[in-house]
VOGU-3710 file (C-alpha; in Angstrom, 3 decimals, decimal comma):
1> sgwlfwrvma> 0,000/0,000/0,000  2,776/2,396/0,898  4,660/1,640/-2,318  1,488/2,201/-4,317  0,897/5,503/-2,492  4,332/6,902/-3,267  4,063/5,742/-6,865  0,743/7,586/-7,116  2,186/10,708/-5,549  5,176/10,551/-7,873
11> cgrrsgdrkr> 2,848/10,385/-10,849  1,041/13,392/-9,446  4,264/15,356/-9,069  5,331/14,529/-12,592  2,021/15,732/-13,914  2,150/18,873/-11,792  -1,528/18,628/-11,022  -2,315/18,605/-7,290  -5,953/17,788/-7,901  -4,876/14,659/-9,715
21> qvilfilcvc> -2,747/13,732/-6,715  -5,743/13,881/-4,438  -7,897/11,827/-6,812  -5,225/9,175/-7,281  -4,692/8,986/-3,534  -8,421/8,364/-2,956  -8,369/5,613/-5,598  -5,353/4,087/-3,886  -7,168/4,043/-0,552  -10,222/2,417/-2,196
31> vcqsraetlr> -8,092/-0,319/-3,757  -6,441/-1,178/-0,468  -9,282/-2,935/1,271  -7,406/-4,064/4,366  -6,073/-2,335/7,402  -2,653/-0,765/6,999  -1,363/-1,509/10,533  0,634/-4,630/11,317  0,213/-6,537/14,571  3,601/-7,379/16,068
41> yslpeemerd> 4,191/-9,879/18,861  7,099/-11,668/20,424  7,244/-15,250/21,611  10,140/-17,240/23,060  10,931/-20,466/21,330  10,317/-23,905/22,761  7,033/-22,834/24,357  4,526/-25,568/25,012  1,798/-26,453/22,578  -1,190/-24,028/22,520
51> sfvaniakdl> 0,868/-21,343/24,249  -0,671/-17,893/24,431  0,544/-15,458/21,785  -1,867/-12,509/21,888  -5,476/-11,447/22,357  -6,396/-10,494/18,803  -9,895/-9,266/19,645  -8,557/-6,915/22,296  -5,708/-5,612/20,141  -7,999/-4,970/17,160
61> gvplsqlaar> -10,838/-3,617/19,260  -13,241/-6,131/17,727  -16,105/-7,529/19,875  -15,910/-11,266/20,406  -19,332/-11,739/18,810  -17,988/-10,410/15,489  -15,145/-12,946/15,371  -17,556/-15,817/14,835  -20,055/-13,755/12,855  -17,377/-12,594/10,410
71> karvvsegne> -15,715/-16,067/10,346  -12,349/-14,770/11,520  -9,419/-17,119/11,126  -5,645/-16,975/10,979  -3,651/-17,844/7,858  0,132/-18,401/8,010  2,451/-17,999/5,079  3,548/-21,231/3,521  1,919/-24,594/3,668  2,206/-25,132/7,429
81> qlfrlnqntg> -0,208/-23,344/9,709  1,616/-22,473/12,930  -1,048/-20,536/14,797  -4,632/-21,060/15,865  -7,322/-18,431/16,555  -10,100/-19,149/19,035  -13,207/-17,339/17,770  -14,891/-17,552/21,164  -12,096/-15,884/23,165  -10,157/-14,034/20,472
91> vltakesldr> -6,893/-15,592/21,723  -4,118/-16,444/19,264  -2,114/-19,525/20,291  0,750/-21,526/18,838  -0,404/-24,875/17,502  2,928/-26,593/18,177  6,114/-25,916/20,104  8,218/-23,566/17,939  11,914/-24,248/17,476  13,705/-21,153/16,191
101> eeicpqsdtc> 16,661/-23,155/14,993  14,400/-25,346/12,866  12,279/-22,524/11,508  15,070/-20,008/10,830  18,284/-22,045/10,728  20,431/-19,412/9,047  18,978/-16,163/10,306  19,807/-14,039/13,315  16,225/-12,881/13,525  13,197/-15,116/13,132
111> tlvfkiffen> 9,888/-13,479/12,266  6,781/-15,411/11,331  4,164/-13,619/9,263  0,487/-14,399/9,534  -2,748/-12,776/8,428  -6,053/-12,432/10,238  -8,788/-13,065/7,669  -12,322/-11,744/8,130  -15,289/-12,578/5,938  -18,502/-10,601/5,617
121> plelirgeve> -17,072/-8,051/4,922  -13,727/-9,178/3,595  -10,730/-7,847/5,572  -7,086/-8,914/5,951  -4,821/-7,815/8,804  -1,096/-8,556/8,727  0,646/-9,802/11,831  4,191/-10,726/12,778  5,447/-12,935/15,565  9,124/-12,716/16,464
131> irdvndnspv> 10,486/-15,975/17,804  12,977/-15,066/20,487  15,983/-17,249/20,919  16,369/-19,365/24,039  19,686/-20,797/25,094  18,779/-24,369/24,329  21,858/-25,335/22,321  25,441/-25,782/23,513  28,448/-24,877/21,392  29,635/-27,889/19,441
141> fpekemvlki> 33,027/-28,424/17,822  33,095/-30,124/14,446  35,634/-32,585/15,809  36,028/-33,700/19,378  39,789/-34,051/18,857  41,960/-31,729/16,806  45,576/-32,509/15,875  48,069/-29,730/15,158  51,580/-30,360/13,948  53,869/-27,477/14,854
151> leiaspgsrf> 57,482/-27,175/13,894  59,795/-27,009/16,741  61,413/-23,996/15,187  58,189/-22,018/15,338  58,913/-18,725/16,948  56,935/-17,403/19,883  53,966/-15,376/18,785  53,091/-17,750/15,959  49,379/-18,273/15,563  47,638/-21,487/14,679
161> plesaqdkdv> 43,963/-21,449/13,710  41,663/-23,940/15,395  38,308/-25,291/14,348  35,598/-22,951/15,563  32,712/-24,224/17,569  29,183/-23,922/16,151  26,240/-22,708/18,238  22,763/-22,793/16,753  21,599/-20,093/19,118  22,004/-16,456/18,164
171> ginglqnytl> 22,740/-13,192/19,886  23,822/-13,381/23,481  22,896/-17,066/23,536  25,376/-17,778/20,762  29,081/-18,508/21,087  30,843/-15,795/23,078  34,244/-16,974/24,244  36,864/-19,710/24,297  39,078/-20,894/27,208  42,169/-23,053/27,140
181> gpnphfslat> 43,345/-25,382/29,818  46,502/-24,308/31,724  49,763/-25,047/29,898  53,212/-23,381/29,665  53,411/-22,971/25,886  50,138/-21,670/24,422  47,492/-19,062/24,921  44,257/-18,275/23,036  43,479/-15,370/20,759  39,925/-14,784/19,554
191> garkdgvkyv> 38,475/-12,432/16,995  35,646/-11,917/14,568  35,641/-11,772/10,803  33,796/-9,192/8,790  30,766/-11,436/8,572  30,614/-11,621/12,380  31,808/-15,218/12,716  34,133/-15,668/15,687  37,379/-17,526/15,247  40,024/-18,826/17,675
201> elvlqrqldr> 43,755/-19,244/17,288  46,521/-20,795/19,388  49,329/-18,370/20,154  52,753/-19,852/20,855  54,120/-18,227/23,968  57,312/-20,244/24,462  59,587/-22,080/22,064  58,856/-25,757/21,589  61,457/-28,459/21,895  60,584/-31,785/20,336
211> eeqgqlnlrl> 63,388/-33,495/22,231  62,025/-32,154/25,504  58,310/-32,779/24,796  57,176/-34,182/21,492  53,369/-33,956/22,172  51,017/-31,748/24,177  47,356/-32,249/24,976  45,227/-29,166/25,541  41,573/-28,773/26,504  39,687/-26,163/24,481
221> taidggsppr> 36,322/-24,950/25,821  33,728/-22,856/23,937  31,248/-20,898/26,080  28,033/-19,100/25,058  26,435/-16,118/26,762  23,267/-17,708/27,986  22,042/-17,766/31,562  23,124/-20,208/32,714  25,852/-20,478/30,082  26,371/-23,608/28,013
231> sgtaqvqivv> 29,723/-24,919/26,841  31,372/-27,454/24,584  34,901/-28,937/24,720  37,387/-30,420/22,342  40,827/-31,950/22,760  43,711/-30,244/20,974  46,667/-32,510/20,409  49,913/-30,677/19,615  52,481/-32,732/17,748  55,925/-31,143/17,622
241> vdandnipvf> 57,559/-31,966/14,302  60,923/-31,667/12,997  61,981/-28,471/11,261  60,152/-27,612/8,068  60,942/-24,059/7,319  58,475/-23,447/4,421  54,742/-23,469/4,618  52,347/-23,787/1,698  51,349/-20,490/0,097  47,966/-20,022/-1,728
251> erevyevrla> 47,762/-18,042/-4,907  44,984/-15,963/-3,437  43,747/-15,452/0,034  40,121/-15,263/-1,099  38,527/-17,089/-4,035  35,240/-15,533/-5,147  33,039/-17,633/-7,417  29,565/-17,117/-8,925  27,565/-20,319/-9,380  24,093/-20,753/-10,822
261> enspleqlvv> 21,646/-22,701/-8,727  20,632/-26,181/-9,848  24,123/-26,684/-11,244  24,691/-30,328/-12,142  26,629/-32,679/-9,921  30,369/-32,859/-10,409  30,408/-29,395/-11,963  33,735/-27,663/-11,193  33,261/-24,662/-8,953  36,879/-23,527/-8,402
271> rvaaadpdeg> 40,357/-24,965/-8,071  42,469/-23,716/-5,183  46,242/-24,113/-5,354  48,984/-23,704/-2,757  52,727/-23,987/-3,466  55,414/-25,258/-1,079  59,062/-24,766/-2,127  60,230/-27,559/0,138  61,275/-30,832/-1,353  60,146/-34,304/-0,678
281> sygevgyaft> 57,254/-34,854/1,577  57,567/-31,355/2,945  56,721/-30,027/-0,443  53,674/-32,242/-1,035  50,488/-30,304/-0,278  47,094/-31,762/0,630  43,790/-29,865/0,840  40,925/-30,104/3,286  37,967/-28,032/4,463  38,270/-26,294/7,792
291> qtsersrqlf> 35,962/-23,907/9,613  33,252/-24,848/7,085  29,608/-25,553/7,936  28,211/-29,037/7,635  25,716/-27,936/4,948  28,523/-26,549/2,764  30,457/-29,761/3,165  27,356/-31,609/1,869  26,944/-29,355/-1,158  30,615/-29,174/-2,206
301> qlnpatgeir> 33,318/-31,764/-2,484  37,038/-30,900/-2,243  39,614/-33,080/-3,952  42,423/-33,400/-1,347  45,106/-33,871/-3,978  44,150/-31,358/-6,683  42,275/-28,697/-4,707  39,283/-28,884/-7,057  35,931/-28,035/-5,507  32,964/-29,594/-7,292
311> vsgkidfeea> 29,196/-29,647/-6,780  28,040/-32,643/-4,755  24,496/-31,589/-3,830  21,555/-29,506/-5,001  22,415/-25,833/-5,005  19,269/-23,852/-4,189  19,241/-20,059/-4,252  16,069/-20,039/-2,146  17,858/-21,962/0,606  21,087/-19,978/0,731
321> knhkmvvkat> 22,276/-17,136/-1,472  25,986/-17,692/-0,736  28,340/-20,233/0,804  31,625/-19,548/2,625  34,316/-22,186/3,036  37,878/-22,261/4,347  40,424/-24,531/2,680  43,541/-25,630/4,543  46,611/-26,653/2,585  49,012/-28,887/4,527
331> dggglsahck> 52,440/-30,062/3,378  54,108/-33,291/4,243  55,797/-31,749/7,216  52,500/-30,683/8,754  52,803/-27,049/7,903  49,549/-25,521/6,657  48,075/-22,413/5,186  44,467/-21,275/4,716  42,385/-19,562/2,051  38,753/-18,579/1,825
341> vqvevldvnd> 36,290/-19,615/-0,883  33,145/-17,521/-1,271  30,467/-18,941/-3,618  27,679/-16,560/-4,679  24,601/-18,483/-5,835  22,832/-17,006/-8,856  19,061/-17,250/-9,047  17,533/-19,300/-11,836  13,837/-19,264/-12,624  13,256/-22,758/-11,318
351> napeialtsl> 10,215/-22,161/-9,126  6,771/-21,845/-10,593  4,306/-19,547/-8,828  2,354/-21,143/-6,002  -1,362/-20,417/-5,678  -2,736/-20,710/-2,139  -6,520/-20,581/-1,834  -7,510/-18,668/1,293  -11,278/-18,451/0,980  -13,794/-19,919/-1,453
361> tasipedapp> -17,529/-19,536/-1,808  -18,482/-22,874/-3,281  -21,993/-21,778/-4,265  -23,389/-18,378/-5,197  -26,975/-17,498/-6,143  -27,691/-16,718/-9,755  -29,031/-13,291/-8,813  -25,769/-12,283/-7,150  -24,872/-8,730/-8,200  -21,737/-8,059/-10,263
371> rtvvalfsvr> -18,515/-7,581/-8,266  -19,523/-10,299/-5,801  -16,414/-11,845/-4,174  -16,195/-15,559/-4,946  -12,701/-16,474/-3,736  -9,572/-14,999/-2,183  -6,156/-16,460/-2,948  -2,488/-15,509/-2,814  0,360/-16,128/-5,252  3,970/-16,663/-4,144
381> drdsgdngrt> 7,100/-17,266/-6,182  10,241/-18,170/-4,216  12,499/-16,831/-6,943  13,834/-13,267/-6,821  13,751/-10,283/-9,136  11,742/-10,722/-12,295  11,793/-14,452/-11,670  9,688/-13,831/-8,584  7,258/-11,315/-10,077  3,910/-12,849/-11,022
391> ecsidgdlpf> 0,740/-12,032/-12,856  -2,599/-13,870/-12,827  -5,284/-14,447/-15,441  -8,455/-16,469/-15,969  -8,643/-18,962/-18,823  -11,578/-18,640/-21,197  -14,369/-16,131/-21,554  -16,072/-16,407/-18,179  -18,155/-13,873/-16,233  -15,423/-13,517/-13,614
401> sltptfdnyy> -12,481/-11,183/-13,111  -9,426/-10,911/-10,862  -8,775/-7,916/-8,624  -5,338/-7,563/-6,955  -5,428/-6,401/-3,333  -2,061/-6,396/-1,529  0,824/-8,732/-0,684  0,136/-10,725/-3,863  -3,454/-11,407/-2,820  -6,183/-11,523/-5,441
411> elrtnaaldr> -9,956/-11,499/-5,286  -12,028/-13,506/-7,732  -15,201/-11,531/-8,453  -18,189/-11,807/-10,754  -18,294/-9,223/-13,527  -21,634/-10,024/-15,147  -25,074/-11,358/-14,329  -25,306/-15,127/-13,847  -27,998/-17,474/-15,137  -28,186/-20,959/-13,666
421> ertveyniti> -30,513/-22,091/-16,439  -27,668/-21,509/-18,912  -24,683/-22,613/-16,820  -25,028/-24,638/-13,632  -21,354/-24,823/-12,721  -18,206/-22,954/-13,636  -14,773/-24,529/-13,717  -12,561/-21,485/-13,302  -8,916/-22,079/-14,119  -6,567/-19,447/-12,697
431> tatdwgktrl> -3,111/-19,251/-14,276  -0,243/-17,578/-12,417  2,844/-16,772/-14,545  6,155/-15,283/-13,464  8,242/-12,733/-15,390  11,331/-14,865/-15,820  13,175/-15,174/-19,099  11,796/-18,669/-19,351  8,376/-18,055/-17,929  6,947/-20,617/-15,535
441> ssresifvqi> 3,310/-20,905/-14,614  0,964/-22,899/-12,455  -2,772/-23,399/-12,506  -5,494/-23,789/-9,943  -9,024/-24,906/-10,765  -11,937/-23,517/-8,770  -15,379/-25,048/-9,068  -18,244/-22,643/-8,378  -21,810/-23,888/-8,240  -24,586/-21,483/-9,259
451> sdvndnppef> -27,494/-21,942/-6,884  -31,003/-21,568/-8,209  -33,278/-18,571/-7,681  -36,962/-18,784/-8,468  -36,876/-16,543/-11,527  -38,750/-18,728/-14,018  -42,499/-19,372/-13,831  -43,894/-22,721/-14,926  -44,807/-23,010/-18,601  -47,608/-25,196/-19,930
461> tqevyamsvt> -46,882/-27,118/-23,084  -50,207/-25,862/-24,487  -52,346/-22,827/-23,865  -55,567/-24,836/-24,268  -55,882/-28,542/-23,496  -58,792/-30,287/-25,245  -59,919/-33,614/-23,772  -62,985/-35,719/-24,342  -64,960/-38,239/-22,335  -67,887/-40,449/-23,220
471> ennspmlrig> -70,974/-39,849/-21,121  -71,965/-42,306/-18,399  -68,304/-42,642/-17,529  -67,111/-44,318/-14,363  -66,225/-42,012/-11,415  -62,588/-40,824/-11,112  -61,862/-41,705/-14,737  -58,527/-40,377/-15,985  -58,994/-38,602/-19,322  -55,572/-37,069/-19,863
481> smkatdadag> -52,766/-35,055/-18,348  -51,632/-31,437/-18,296  -47,926/-30,780/-18,254  -46,030/-27,694/-17,147  -42,267/-27,398/-16,932  -40,102/-25,041/-14,900  -36,559/-24,158/-15,927  -35,505/-23,696/-12,293  -34,161/-26,463/-10,071  -34,991/-28,100/-6,765
491> knarvsyalv> -38,105/-26,915/-5,011  -38,258/-23,945/-7,377  -38,954/-26,425/-10,199  -41,451/-28,597/-8,332  -44,741/-27,836/-10,069  -48,101/-28,350/-8,403  -51,435/-28,126/-10,189  -54,753/-26,789/-8,952  -58,076/-25,696/-10,379  -58,826/-21,983/-10,334
501> rqegkeqpev> -62,058/-21,566/-8,435  -64,451/-19,013/-9,914  -67,020/-17,368/-7,710  -70,632/-17,885/-8,627  -69,946/-21,071/-10,587  -70,752/-24,609/-9,604  -68,066/-26,978/-8,506  -66,353/-28,327/-11,630  -66,800/-31,890/-12,713  -63,052/-32,495/-12,982
511> svnaengdvy> -60,117/-32,832/-10,625  -56,427/-32,286/-11,354  -53,747/-34,282/-9,574  -51,561/-31,741/-7,776  -48,397/-33,762/-8,344  -48,479/-34,888/-11,984  -51,294/-32,908/-13,607  -53,473/-35,945/-14,416  -57,067/-34,950/-15,130  -59,887/-37,033/-13,638
521> ilrpldyekv> -63,681/-36,872/-14,113  -65,196/-36,893/-10,622  -68,640/-38,320/-11,451  -70,575/-39,726/-14,406  -71,509/-37,108/-16,973  -74,718/-36,811/-18,973  -74,329/-35,505/-22,499  -77,927/-34,430/-22,496  -77,192/-32,068/-19,573  -73,589/-31,021/-20,162
531> rafevtvraa> -71,998/-31,214/-23,593  -68,775/-29,283/-22,878  -67,269/-27,139/-20,172  -64,065/-25,255/-19,517  -61,989/-24,789/-16,372  -58,783/-22,895/-15,668  -55,823/-24,786/-14,227  -52,992/-23,046/-12,418  -49,469/-24,490/-12,238  -47,390/-23,038/-9,380
541> dggspplsaq> -43,802/-23,813/-8,458  -42,415/-24,331/-4,958  -40,407/-21,117/-4,813  -40,823/-18,331/-2,280  -42,695/-16,394/-3,443  -44,131/-18,946/-5,880  -44,541/-18,203/-9,566  -47,467/-19,570/-11,553  -49,027/-19,902/-14,986  -52,524/-20,775/-16,181
551> avlrvvvrde> -53,968/-22,876/-18,967  -57,496/-23,608/-20,114  -58,845/-27,145/-19,935  -61,762/-27,810/-22,282  -63,624/-31,063/-21,735  -65,979/-32,250/-24,481  -68,601/-34,872/-23,551  -69,164/-37,467/-26,269  -72,684/-38,738/-26,732  -73,576/-42,338/-26,026
561> ndnapvllhp> -76,741/-43,943/-27,327  -78,349/-44,159/-23,904  -81,750/-42,692/-24,747  -84,455/-44,510/-26,674  -86,809/-42,506/-28,907  -89,688/-40,895/-27,011  -93,118/-40,763/-28,687  -94,876/-37,410/-28,577  -97,798/-38,518/-30,720  -99,473/-40,762/-30,128
571> apdssaagel> -98,730/-40,597/-26,390  -97,193/-43,888/-25,286  -99,159/-44,061/-21,997  -102,573/-43,621/-23,642  -104,676/-46,340/-25,119  -104,279/-47,072/-28,784  -104,958/-43,910/-30,717  -107,947/-44,019/-32,974  -107,899/-42,478/-36,398  -110,871/-42,245/-38,758
581> vprwapsgfl> -110,360/-42,729/-42,465  -113,231/-42,343/-44,887  -113,699/-45,147/-47,292  -113,417/-42,754/-50,190  -109,793/-41,876/-49,076  -107,487/-42,028/-52,111  -103,885/-43,288/-52,237  -101,530/-40,988/-50,230  -104,302/-39,881/-47,868  -102,751/-38,656/-44,584
591> vakvvavdad> -104,004/-40,895/-41,845  -101,814/-39,773/-38,933  -98,356/-38,532/-38,091  -96,125/-40,341/-35,609  -93,954/-37,780/-33,814  -90,931/-38,927/-31,748  -87,795/-37,276/-30,348  -84,445/-38,629/-29,105  -82,445/-36,826/-26,399  -79,167/-38,054/-27,858
601> agqnawlsye> -77,159/-36,247/-30,516  -75,717/-37,005/-33,905  -76,550/-40,270/-35,469  -77,775/-41,460/-32,065  -80,699/-39,051/-32,560  -81,352/-39,717/-36,247  -84,778/-41,434/-36,269  -86,316/-43,623/-38,894  -89,928/-44,886/-39,065  -91,170/-48,133/-40,463
611> lakatepglf> -94,376/-50,099/-40,412  -93,677/-53,073/-38,213  -97,121/-54,686/-38,333  -100,477/-53,937/-39,918  -103,840/-55,616/-40,383  -103,624/-54,873/-44,109  -99,845/-54,561/-44,841  -100,443/-53,213/-48,332  -103,027/-50,575/-47,357  -100,753/-48,197/-45,395
621> rvglhsgevr> -97,194/-46,954/-45,597  -94,985/-44,883/-43,244  -92,581/-42,103/-44,261  -89,021/-43,236/-43,397  -87,985/-39,855/-41,997  -91,307/-37,983/-41,633  -93,305/-40,550/-39,640  -96,387/-39,767/-41,693  -98,860/-42,664/-42,045  -100,565/-42,506/-45,408
631> taravterda> -102,663/-44,860/-47,461  -100,574/-46,827/-49,911  -103,625/-47,322/-52,181  -107,223/-46,285/-52,336  -109,534/-47,721/-49,690  -111,998/-50,303/-51,007  -115,155/-51,828/-49,661  -113,333/-55,081/-49,163  -110,921/-53,616/-46,587  -111,725/-54,432/-42,990
641> arqrlivlvr> -113,399/-51,625/-41,074  -110,915/-51,879/-38,225  -107,212/-51,629/-38,927  -104,393/-51,895/-36,330  -100,966/-50,476/-37,165  -97,687/-50,807/-35,205  -95,042/-48,227/-36,190  -91,422/-48,899/-35,166  -89,295/-45,813/-34,404  -85,528/-46,557/-34,322
651> drgqpprsat> -82,387/-44,403/-33,945  -79,009/-45,060/-35,624  -76,922/-45,569/-32,505  -74,754/-48,570/-31,847  -76,522/-50,556/-30,649  -79,731/-48,908/-31,881  -82,636/-48,154/-29,561  -86,320/-48,144/-30,595  -89,910/-47,512/-29,558  -93,261/-48,532/-31,012
661> atlavalvdg> -96,478/-46,639/-31,570  -99,818/-48,371/-31,973  -102,500/-46,781/-34,137  -106,128/-47,952/-34,440  -107,654/-46,861/-37,745  -111,352/-47,057/-38,457  -112,603/-47,070/-42,024  -115,918/-45,269/-41,788  -118,748/-44,228/-44,023  -120,239/-41,840/-41,432
671> fseahlrvse> -119,711/-40,554/-37,879  -122,210/-42,870/-36,136  -120,670/-45,901/-37,584  -117,271/-44,566/-36,623  -118,457/-43,871/-33,111  -119,828/-47,357/-32,701  -116,745/-49,005/-34,127  -114,353/-46,986/-32,065  -116,472/-47,493/-28,980  -116,401/-51,205/-29,468
681> eapaadpddp> -112,618/-51,138/-29,696  -112,228/-49,006/-26,579  -111,477/-51,229/-23,612  -113,621/-51,077/-20,516  -112,051/-49,205/-17,645  -111,305/-51,015/-14,465  -113,535/-49,593/-11,728  -110,926/-50,437/-9,118  -108,161/-48,458/-10,910  -106,964/-45,536/-8,659
691> ltlyliaslt> -106,833/-43,295/-11,670  -110,488/-44,097/-12,352  -111,334/-43,222/-8,750  -109,477/-39,920/-9,066  -111,300/-39,158/-12,307  -114,681/-40,010/-10,753  -113,945/-37,752/-7,787  -112,832/-34,944/-10,061  -115,860/-35,353/-12,316  -118,180/-35,338/-9,273
701> cvsalflata> -116,635/-32,106/-8,006  -116,850/-30,481/-11,424  -120,437/-31,715/-11,869  -121,453/-30,386/-8,462  -119,894/-27,054/-9,241  -121,565/-27,037/-12,666  -124,998/-27,897/-11,159  -124,632/-25,218/-8,481  -123,756/-22,686/-11,165  -126,672/-23,856/-13,363
711> vaavvakvrr> -129,132/-23,664/-10,465  -127,930/-20,194/-9,613  -128,326/-19,167/-13,249  -131,837/-20,647/-13,425  -132,900/-18,911/-10,233  -131,529/-15,630/-11,562  -133,433/-16,078/-14,819  -136,662/-16,938/-13,005  -136,377/-13,798/-10,961  -135,759/-11,728/-14,048
721> arrsetetlp> -138,668/-13,455/-15,797  -141,021/-12,683/-12,980  -139,889/-9,089/-12,983  -140,317/-8,624/-16,705  -143,310/-10,970/-17,087  -142,739/-10,609/-20,746  -140,176/-13,294/-21,094  -140,873/-16,986/-21,217  -138,605/-19,916/-20,356  -136,737/-21,372/-23,374
731> tfpttatesn> -137,631/-24,790/-24,658  -135,087/-27,340/-25,819  -135,635/-29,742/-28,643  -136,373/-33,260/-27,535  -134,966/-35,061/-30,466  -132,242/-34,682/-32,984  -134,974/-34,298/-35,627  -136,250/-31,176/-33,966  -132,743/-29,822/-33,908  -132,371/-30,522/-37,561
741> agslprsyvy> -135,651/-28,796/-38,221  -134,046/-25,428/-37,940  -133,370/-24,769/-34,209  -129,588/-24,777/-34,843  -128,692/-22,147/-37,397  -124,937/-22,564/-36,961  -122,810/-24,119/-39,679  -120,675/-26,340/-37,456  -121,437/-29,779/-36,165  -119,498/-31,417/-33,287
751> dvcfaagtvn> -119,238/-35,127/-32,626  -120,214/-36,243/-29,171  -118,702/-39,585/-28,310  -119,657/-41,620/-25,296  -117,744/-44,651/-24,097  -120,294/-47,376/-23,609  -120,300/-49,625/-20,616  -118,225/-47,413/-18,265  -118,701/-44,608/-15,828  -115,674/-42,846/-17,414
761> sefrflrplf> -117,717/-41,222/-20,116  -115,586/-38,880/-22,164  -116,760/-35,676/-23,843  -114,475/-34,985/-26,783  -114,501/-32,387/-29,505  -113,192/-33,895/-32,668  -112,692/-32,381/-36,047  -116,020/-31,924/-37,926  -116,797/-34,748/-40,231  -119,491/-32,980/-42,175
771> pcfpaglppg> -121,034/-29,524/-41,958  -124,424/-29,036/-40,244  -127,354/-29,443/-42,582  -129,576/-26,422/-43,074  -133,047/-26,417/-41,557  -135,445/-28,829/-43,106  -132,773/-30,927/-44,830  -133,242/-34,569/-43,934  -130,245/-36,787/-43,150  -128,829/-38,993/-45,809
781> pgeqrisvcs> -129,943/-42,544/-46,205  -128,655/-44,855/-43,502  -127,173/-41,981/-41,451  -127,930/-41,412/-37,797  -126,224/-38,285/-36,489  -126,332/-36,279/-33,324  -125,566/-32,744/-34,351  -125,085/-30,103/-31,711  -124,569/-26,545/-32,954  -122,497/-23,996/-31,152
791> qdvanlgge> -125,404/-21,850/-30,131  -127,050/-24,728/-28,361  -123,828/-25,564/-26,612  -123,489/-21,974/-25,484  -127,043/-22,043/-24,168  -126,174/-25,156/-22,197  -123,042/-23,553/-20,705  -120,786/-26,291/-22,096  -117,586/-26,090/-24,110
//
């Protein structure tokens, strides 16, 4: 953040525009989404597991309730997580006992970096824990016994380097001093090189004499500065040798070499050379490492005869950027000289970037707004310079983008609207590439599920569903199915069906299965009552709030031939209808018309008429479609006076249904004869029939009412006659002859028919057979008529 700020301010200064500086600074602050302060703590090494480090909640001023609500956790750099954060107490503890020498083996200071990560909202806080050194290591000499060969001619004041002790502790706990056991010949001299490494040398205080004492044993002690101090010892054996007045001499005191990391084994690093002018064995020089760390001895191999130093291990710039070694050259007489070899390791782009996923939202809703944070990750490259600089990108054209934050952290965000119905899951591949000459890269795949939102209503496959059912169906008959689909998923796609109830309308005859949309007829239907009906069906999903759609269900009832023809004329419950046909009727004379209806429809209601049975089969015929009964020929005297016809009425259903009508036809020459013949054919009524009793009672009541009215009329007339004394009572003719003599001037004659032999006498007005004769006209020969004119009927008060 600070680097970005100064770069922004520098850009502002170069532009000379102070307003631009302010704007760029505000943008810089907006980009940096984490706190700028760094939490710093100190912890001694070798503490027990779960040791207290700090109270994060208290130091940040964050209530404990927010730690769990914001999902606070600690993230350490690298693969190993060294610290643990308790969300309930806000206490940061060490997961394991920390050993400074193991964590930072080659560093005087040991600082562990961690980050406190908050979600909702996203926040990162940087923290550092300094691991303080504890005096838990004693100085150790590379060899428990050192042998020095010193010429007896060595002059007092000569110095002889000794192997330095190594102490893994640092600072005051590291190596501080050396002591030498009491002896008359040597003392110790200590010092420090430019790199701070302490060295020790033996200083000859008194001339040696091989003949007096050929060998000395000294005790060398290394002491650190801890409290209490720790120490290590080594035996120094001094061998006094015969005079060898020339020591080996190196070409250079310091050999500086640059070596690329990952150099192959056996590669020559440098060749050191020392010359000794002595002859014989005193002039033969051998080489060996001295005052060199164990790790350097593992990485480099020194040829004792040639002085060649070659690679014997994996050289890694990220482990150590340089190596320092001391080479001792010793001649055959035991005289030695020393030189230093400094190897500078050159970085090679041999480490690909490492992507560490810190936070991931595995599922996001499809209505998530753009710029929604999906994941947080960091990128680290252990190389240096351009080899360690990285950049990140997303493979493919996906609705996601990367936003850098700080410390090589990136946020993966959405940059467009999402639609689960198009893409259910995204496989996001993040590629991190360094800036090395030979660029290395690594990839990390992130799977993000798009969770469903109820944004699609159900859709019917049809706007109108037409189904049919045959009448007289069985209850709960399935006649079809309605189908609606929903592009959503889960409960948002679970469709349920229901009828839309309409106020003021009867309960529909159908039912829709709420689960699968199957349509059932609740009860048997009657085509003659209901031929078709429509209902509205709603399909609703299981979302919250639910979405719905409607479709129209039209049910057509198919007719079934379940109704037989019904006779309107003649009535089926009456006695056989009587028709009168004059004997002079010609061929085609209309006798009667059979009228029938059928409640069915279509061909089930198409009626046909046929003469099923007749007294004279050839005398009458029936219209196939009209039902008219006509004479098929002219009536003759030979034809029987009484004819009985049975007309069959049949529909065209499968199977067909039928009804019969019975007609009684009388061939007459006059009305009297017709009356007698019809009367003879009329059956006698049963006096015990309830209908007869009802008719008798009704007729009695009507007769009583009629008589009462007649009596009242007569009384009224008598009173008027007495008052006027000019009027006389009317007289009625006693016989039909008197009537025909001229008392009935009207031109209409009505037939009066009486049923003989029964109390159910019937007064019927039939169509006039012949007009009334004028006064004085005698009846025809053989005719006996009762003719009642309308005026006489009116005078009688009848109808």
